[in-house]
C-alpha positions in Angstrom: 72.2 88.5 87.0 74.2 85.7 88.6 72.5 83.1 86.4 73.8 84.9 83.3 77.3 85.0 84.6 77.2 81.4 85.8 76.0 80.2 82.4 78.8 82.2 80.7 81.4 80.8 83.1 80.2 77.2 82.5 80.3 77.7 78.7 83.8 79.2 79.0 85.1 76.3 81.0 83.6 73.8 78.6 85.5 75.6 75.8 88.8 74.8 77.4 90.3 73.7 74.1 89.8 77.1 72.6 91.2 79.3 75.4 94.1 77.0 76.1 94.9 77.0 72.4 94.6 80.8 72.1 96.9 81.2 75.2 99.5 78.8 73.8 99.5 80.4 70.4 99.9 83.9 71.8 103.0 82.8 73.7 104.4 81.2 70.6 103.8 84.3 68.6 105.3 86.5 71.3 108.6 84.5 71.3 108.6 83.4 67.6 112.1 83.0 66.1 113.6 83.1 69.6 116.0 80.3 70.5 115.2 80.5 74.2 111.5 81.5 74.0 109.7 82.1 77.3 112.8 81.2 79.2 114.0 84.8 78.5 111.5 85.7 81.3 113.1 83.1 83.5 116.6 84.5 82.8 115.5 88.1 83.5 113.7 86.9 86.7 116.8 85.0 87.8 119.0 88.1 87.2 116.6 90.3 89.1 116.4 87.8 92.1 120.2 87.6 92.2 120.7 91.4 92.0 118.0 92.3 94.5 119.1 89.4 96.8 122.7 90.5 96.9 121.8 94.2 97.5 118.8 94.0 99.8 120.1 90.9 101.6 123.2 92.9 102.5 121.2 96.0 103.5 118.8 93.9 105.7 121.6 91.8 107.1 120.0 88.6 105.8 121.7 85.3 105.1 121.4 84.5 101.4 120.4 80.9 102.1 117.3 82.3 103.9 116.7 85.4 101.9 117.0 84.2 98.3 114.2 81.5 98.5 112.1 84.1 100.4 112.7 86.7 97.7 112.3 84.3 94.7 108.8 83.1 95.8 107.7 86.6 96.5 108.8 88.0 93.1 107.6 85.0 91.1 104.1 85.0 92.7 103.8 88.8 92.6 104.7 88.7 88.9 101.9 86.2 88.3 99.3 88.2 90.2 100.3 91.5 88.6 100.4 90.1 85.1 97.0 88.4 85.4 95.3 91.6 86.7 97.1 94.0 84.3 96.5 91.8 81.3 93.0 91.1 82.5 92.3 94.8 82.5 92.9 94.9 78.7 91.6 91.5 77.8 88.3 92.6 76.3 89.9 95.5 74.5 92.6 93.4 72.9 90.1 90.7 72.0 87.6 93.1 70.4 88.0 91.6 67.0 87.0 88.1 68.3 84.1 89.5 70.4 82.6 91.4 67.5 82.9 88.5 65.0 81.9 85.5 67.0 79.3 84.9 69.7 81.7 83.3 72.2 81.3 83.3 76.0 83.1 86.4 77.4 84.9 84.9 80.4 86.7 82.6 77.9 89.2 85.5 77.3 89.9 85.9 81.0 90.6 82.2 81.3 93.0 82.6 78.3 94.9 85.3 80.3 95.1 83.1 83.4 96.2 80.1 81.4 98.9 82.0 79.5 100.3 83.4 82.7 100.3 80.0 84.4 102.5 78.7 81.5 104.9 81.6 82.2 104.7 80.8 85.9 105.8 77.2 85.1 109.0 78.7 83.5 109.7 81.1 86.3 109.0 78.6 89.0 112.1 76.7 87.9 114.0 79.3 89.8 112.1 78.6 93.1 112.6 74.9 92.7 116.3 75.3 92.0 116.8 77.5 95.1 114.9 75.1 97.3 117.0 72.2 95.9 120.2 74.2 96.7 119.3 75.5 100.1 116.9 72.7 101.1 113.2 72.4 102.0 112.6 73.4 105.6 109.5 71.4 106.3 108.3 68.7 103.9 105.1 68.2 106.0 104.0 71.8 105.4 104.9 71.8 101.7 101.6 70.1 100.4 99.7 73.1 101.8 101.1 75.1 98.8 98.6 73.3 96.5 95.3 74.6 98.1 97.1 78.0 98.8 98.0 78.3 95.2 94.5 77.5 94.0 93.1 80.1 96.3 95.7 82.6 95.1 94.8 82.1 91.5 91.1 82.3 92.3 91.7 85.7 93.8 93.8 86.8 90.9 91.0 85.7 88.5 88.2 87.7 90.1 90.4 90.8 90.1 91.0 90.3 86.4 87.3 89.8 85.7 86.4 93.1 87.4 89.3 95.0 85.9 88.6 93.7 82.4 84.9 94.6 82.6 85.4 98.1 84.0 88.3 98.9 81.7 86.2 98.0 78.7 84.0 100.9 79.7 86.6 103.3 81.2 89.7 103.2 79.0 91.9 105.1 81.5 91.5 102.3 84.1 94.3 100.0 82.8 96.9 102.7 83.4 95.5 103.4 86.9 95.6 99.7 87.8 99.2 99.4 86.5 100.2 102.4 88.6 98.4 101.0 91.7 100.3 97.7 91.4 103.6 99.6 91.2 102.8 101.3 94.5 101.5 98.1 96.0 104.8 96.4 95.1 106.6 98.6 97.7 104.0 98.3 100.5 103.7 94.6 100.2 106.3 92.4 101.9 108.0 91.0 98.8 111.6 92.2 99.2 111.4 92.5 103.0 109.9 90.4 105.8 106.6 91.5 107.3 108.1 91.9 110.8 110.7 94.4 109.5 108.2 97.3 109.7 108.1 97.6 113.4 106.6 101.1 113.7 104.6 100.8 110.5 103.4 97.2 110.8 99.9 98.4 110.1 100.9 98.9 106.4 101.3 95.1 106.2 98.4 94.3 108.5 95.9 96.3 106.4 97.2 95.2 103.0 95.1 92.3 101.7 97.8 91.4 99.1 100.3 90.7 101.9 98.0 87.9 103.1 97.7 86.4 99.6 101.5 86.5 99.3 102.1 84.9 102.7 99.5 82.2 101.9 101.6 80.8 99.0 105.0 81.7 100.4 104.6 80.2 103.8 104.4 76.5 102.9 107.4 76.8 100.6 109.4 78.5 103.5 108.4 75.8 106.0 105.7 77.9 107.7 102.0 77.1 108.2 99.9 80.1 107.1 97.9 81.4 110.1 94.1 81.0 110.3 93.9 84.8 109.8 95.8 84.4 106.5 93.5 81.6 105.3 90.4 83.5 106.4 91.3 86.8 104.7 92.3 85.0 101.5 89.1 82.9 101.5 87.0 85.9 102.4 88.5 88.0 99.6 87.8 85.1 97.1 84.1 84.8 98.3 83.4 88.5 98.2 85.4 89.1 95.1 83.8 86.3 93.1 80.3 87.3 94.1 81.0 90.9 93.0 82.7 89.8 89.8 79.9 87.4 88.8 77.3 90.0 89.6 79.0 92.7 87.5 79.6 90.2 84.7 75.9 89.2 84.6 74.8 92.8 84.8 77.0 94.2 82.0 78.0 91.1 79.9 75.8 92.0 76.9 77.3 95.5 76.8 80.9 94.4 76.3 80.6 94.2 72.4 79.4 97.8 72.3 82.1 99.0 74.7 85.0 97.5 72.8 
């Protein structure tokens, strides 16, 4: 089973011109005839960060110079994760016309979703860079850790999208369930509040694997070195998740055209 999935992944990666072009075209079509284009997402994200930062920063008694960068990284990275998984859940359904007409590798469409959202991330990440430039980088020595942390973050998002897309092609109610679960996870994941804020209910953060992923990418930007537990949980999730995703892909890859 794994050999089938590995072959499909290798062919998908070698077709990078196709999935990168499809992702770019979809963004251009989505914002056609718009003067600002994808930067509308950046503007809305900036307004959200400013609004939430002013309200929750006051409620939590946080200094804005500390809270705004913390909040911006959390929201921007959460938006990336949620979009990749939610769009991944419908990737085969929305690409049904391509899947039925051309014998293309199937994971190509998942790579298209990841690539498209990385382009959107590049627009939103301008906010993080601006806030770090305004309030300063706390620790330049820790900052390079963001690169391997970000790669591990994207790898985890990708296997989630792979499994969600495959199961959603078979069970059409699943995309709505996944979207609802991410709405709930938004409030139990330390995005708007610091992990140590839940004194009596710290187990909510400790048992939430998404909190480790978020801290993994937020820590280096905030001048903190992610703990070995954070690296271990994130790497373990990636190893187990990719194994499961590749097995499921190899097992049910040939059934996707019939499901969609």
